[in-house]
N, C-alpha and C positions, 0 to 999 in steps of 0.2 A: 735254427737257433743263431741269433745274432748278438754279439757282444762288442761294444765300442772299446777302444783301448783305454777308456777313462773309467770303466766300471767293473774291473777285475783286479785282483792282485795276485802276485806269484805267478806260478805255472799252472796252466790247465789245458786239457784237450778240449777244443771248441767244437769240432765237427768231424766226422768221417763219412765221405761221400765218394762213391765210385772208386773205392780202394785208395782214396788220398786222405790221410790223416792230417789234420791241421790243429796246431797247438800254438801257444803264445806264452810269453813270460816277460817280465821286466828285465831290461838289459843295462839300465843305468839312467843318469840324468845329464843333461847338458845345461849351460848357463841360462838362467831364467827364474828358478829352475824349471826345466821341462822334462818329463818322463819320456824315455825312449824304450820301445818294446821290440822284441825279437819274435817273429812269427816263423814257424817252421811248417813246411808243406812236404809230406812224405808219401811217395807212391812206392810201388814194388821195386822200381828201378832208379828213380831219381829222388834226391833230397834237396830242397831249396830253403834257404834262410832269407828273410826279408826284414828289414829295419823300418820302423816308422820315421826315423830321420832320413829325409831325402828320398823316401820310398826305395831304399837301397836294397839291391840284391846283394847280400853279404857273401853267399856262397851257393854253388851248384855242384852236388856230388853226383857223379855218374860212373857207370862201370865201363872198364875197358874189355878187350877181348879175353883177358884172363879172369874176368869176373870181379877184379879188385875195384873198389870205389875210390875215386880221387876227386878232390875239390878243383875245379877248373876255372874258377873265378878269382881274380886278384882282390885283396882286401886287407883289413887291418884286424889285429887280435882284439882291440878294445875300442871303446867308444871315443876316446880321446883322439885316436887316429882319424876316425871319420870326421869328427868335429873340426879338426884342423886341415883336413884334406883339401888340396887345391887342384887335384887331377880328376875329379868327379867319379872316383872308383865306384862303380855299381849303381850310381844315382840316376833318378829321373831328373832331366835338366829341362828348364823352361823359365820364364814363359815362352822364350824363343830359343830352341836348341841351334847350335852352330853359330855363325858369325853375322852381324849386321854391320855393314861398311860404315866406319867412322862413328858408329853408335847413334846414327840418325835415321829418320824415316818420316814420310809424310802421309797421313791418312786423313781423308776428307778434308783436305786443304789446310790441315794444321801440322807443323813440324813437331815431332817429339825428339827429344835428346836423352840418350841413355848413358849410364856409366860405362866408360871405356876400360875394358880389363884385359885386353889381349892386343898388345900393340896399339894401333889406331882404332881398333874395332871393339864392338861389344860381343861377348861370348857367352853362350849357355845361360842367358837370362840376366846377367849382371853380376855385381859384386855379392849379393845375397839372393841367389835364385833359389828355385824349388829344391835344389840339392841340399840347402841348408835349413829348410822348413821341417817342422814337426807335423807329420800328416796324421789325421785321425784314421783309426783302423776299425773294420768290422769284418767278421767272418762271412764268407759267402760260399756257395756250394763248391768244394774242392779247393778253396784258396782264401784270399783276403783282398778286400777293397780298401784302398786308401784314398782319403779325400782331403782337399785343401781349398781354402779361400784366399785368393790373391786379390788384395784390395785395389780400388781405382788409384792409379799412380804408382803402384808397386814397381820399384826400379825403373820408374819413368814410363811405364806402359799405360795406355788408357783402358778404363773400364774395370769393374769388379768381375773376376772370373772365378767360377766354381769349377774345380778340376777334380777328376778322380782317375785312378788306374787300379785295375783289378789284376792280380796275378793269380792265375789258377793252374793247377797241375793235374794232368791226366795221363797216366802212364809215363811215356818218355817225353811228352810235350808240355813245356811250360808257355802259357799264353798270357801276353800283356794286352789289356784292352784299355784305351785312353778315351776320355770323355770330358768335354768342357763346354760351358756357356758363358757368355759375356753380356755385360750391361751396356758396353759401347763397342764400336768396331775396333778391333785390336789384331795384330799379327799374333799367331800362336803356332808353335811347332814342338811337340813333345816327343822325346825318345828316352830310352834307357842307355846309360854309358857304362855297361859292363865291359871289363877287360878280360878276355879269355885266353887260357893256355890249355890245350887239350892233353898235353903231357902232364898236366897238373900244376896249379898255381905254385910258383917258386921255381919252375923249371927256367933254365937260362935264357932261352929265346924260342922263337917260332919258325926258325928257319926251315925245319923239317915238316912244317904243316903245308898242306896242299889246299889251295882256295879256288873256288869258281864263283863267278857272279854273273847273274843273268841280266846283263846290262849291255845294249848295243852302243852306248855312248857314255861319256862322262863329261865333267865340268872342269876345264883347265882354270887355274887360279893364278893370281898375281903374286907379288912378293909378300903380301900380308895374309895370303890364303883366302882372298875374296874371289869368287868366280868372275872371270872377265866377261861373261855374257855369251860366250861361244859354247855351243853343245857340239862336241867333237866326237865322231865316231871312233870307237876303240880299235878298229881294224888297223893292223900293222903298227901298233903302239905297245908299249909295256903294260898299258892299261886293258889290254884284251884278255879278260879273264873268263871269257865265255867257255873256255875249256880249262880243266884243272891245271893248276901251275903251282910248283914249289915256290914258297914265299921267298927263301933265302936267295936263290939265283935271280928271281924277278926283281927284288929290291936293288940289286947291283945295276940293273938297267935303268933305274930312275935317276933323274938329275938332282933330286932333293934328298932329304934325310929318309924318306920313306913314303908310304901312302898315307895321305889325309885329304882324300878327294871324295866327291859325290859321284856315285854311279847312278845313271838314270834308268830306272826300272819301267817307267811309262813316260808318255809325252804329255806336255801341258794340255788340259782340256780333256783328257781321257777320264771315263767314268770310274767311280770308286770300285775297286776290285781287288780282292786278295790274290797275290801272285807269289810264285817262288822267287826269292831274292838271292840267296847265297848258300854255298855248302863249304865247310872246311873239315878236312879230316887229317888225322894224325897216324900215319901207317904203323908206327912202332907200338902204340898203345891199342890201336884199333878204333879209337873214339872218333866220332864224326858229329858235327852240328849242322843241322839244316835250319834255314831261316826263311820264313815267308812273311808277307806284310801287305797291308793295303796302302802303304805310303808310296809316294812316287819316286823316292830315292833311298839310298843307303850309303852313308858315310863310312868307307873302309879306312880304318886308321890302325897303324902298326906300332903304336906306343913310341913314336919317335921322340917324345920329350920326357920319357922316363929316364932317369940318369943315375940310378943306384942310390939316390938319397932317401928314398922311401923304404922304410922297414915294414913289411907286411907280415901276414899270417906265418907262424912257424919260424919268424926270424929272417924270412926271405928278403933279399934286396932286389927291388924291381928296377931293372936296367933297360936301356933302349932295345926295342924290338922284342921284349919279354912277353908280349901279348898282343892280341888283336881286338878291335872293336868293330861291330857291325851295327852302326846307329841307324836305324830305320827312321826316315824323317822326310819332311819336305826339303826342297833344295836350299842350300845356304843363300842368305841375303835376298830371298824371294820378294820381300817386301819392298826392295829398291829396284827389282828387276821385272818390269812388266811381262816379259816373255816367259817368265818361269811360272810353274803352277801356283795358283792362288793360295796365299797363307792367311788371308783375313777372315775372322770370325766376327760375324755381325750379330746384333741383338736378335733373339728369336731363332737363330740357327744353332745347330748341334755339331760340335766338333767330335768325330768319333773315328778312331783307327785302331787297327789290332795288328799285333806281331806275334808270331809263334817261333819258339826255339825248341827243336827236337833233338834230343841227344840220343845217338844210337851207336852201334858198333859196325864197322866196316868189315 
């Protein structure tokens, strides 16, 4: 049974497959006016809420060692919060996630200029990226598929792009599958920008979380967070997270405000393959998050620019280092760095990547 987000009203149970119940309801309207729906995926151990605005993961509730459910994703109480959000909480970002140096790139001999929205650079698709779009929704087996048409010239990018992301829940694992096709050669790089705190959203910080990332190298960045082009081994640096490390003490070893770096999960030219990316655990609650992906990199970000000005769910004030992001993606600024993995999608080609988030107890 398939229902689009335009042909039902109120609340309904759409499908139940493999012990995952999927339901949907109208959540509100944004300027346009445009309807925004809330989809709920419920398994025996995890509950996920998804919005059609920005393909946002609004919440993930999972059990701790004591059996209690907690929401571990930062977000807002109401639609107005998401409509005005500037920190990409829970959203799918694109057409190109992360930064493009100076908001410029050349494809097939033509220079394209983008809106600059992060210092001198373009970030997460532009001033009105995929995080601000209303996606069309349809039920799929165990989840929801959200789709979007990005027109030729959208935010300065070439080609009309048909994009979809499917969120499916099976047991403890939430899977995000991304697909895209384009009418012209264009850079593309899609990810989800959820902020996690395994102690529960609203907890003060993540200093007592332990992280490991399966990456032998990382990308150093310049003062505007653009990769310098060097692929540096993590050995004997604070970026060596190949073995579990407490985030709090490790942050004190960094020269800047925190982690906001790409960790290289594979090398340029390696074939498409799903691989383990990262594990984060919170010993006090017993919650753990395992991430695997087909993407060549993961941006580990420790919410360095949350400053307490955002009021989130339950009245929580989200401050610096109150969450972490594991943004599985291509390497930043790849369109301007020939030695990085290819980020160009050409007509007739299929863009396809998968990321899995598994919520367990340690």
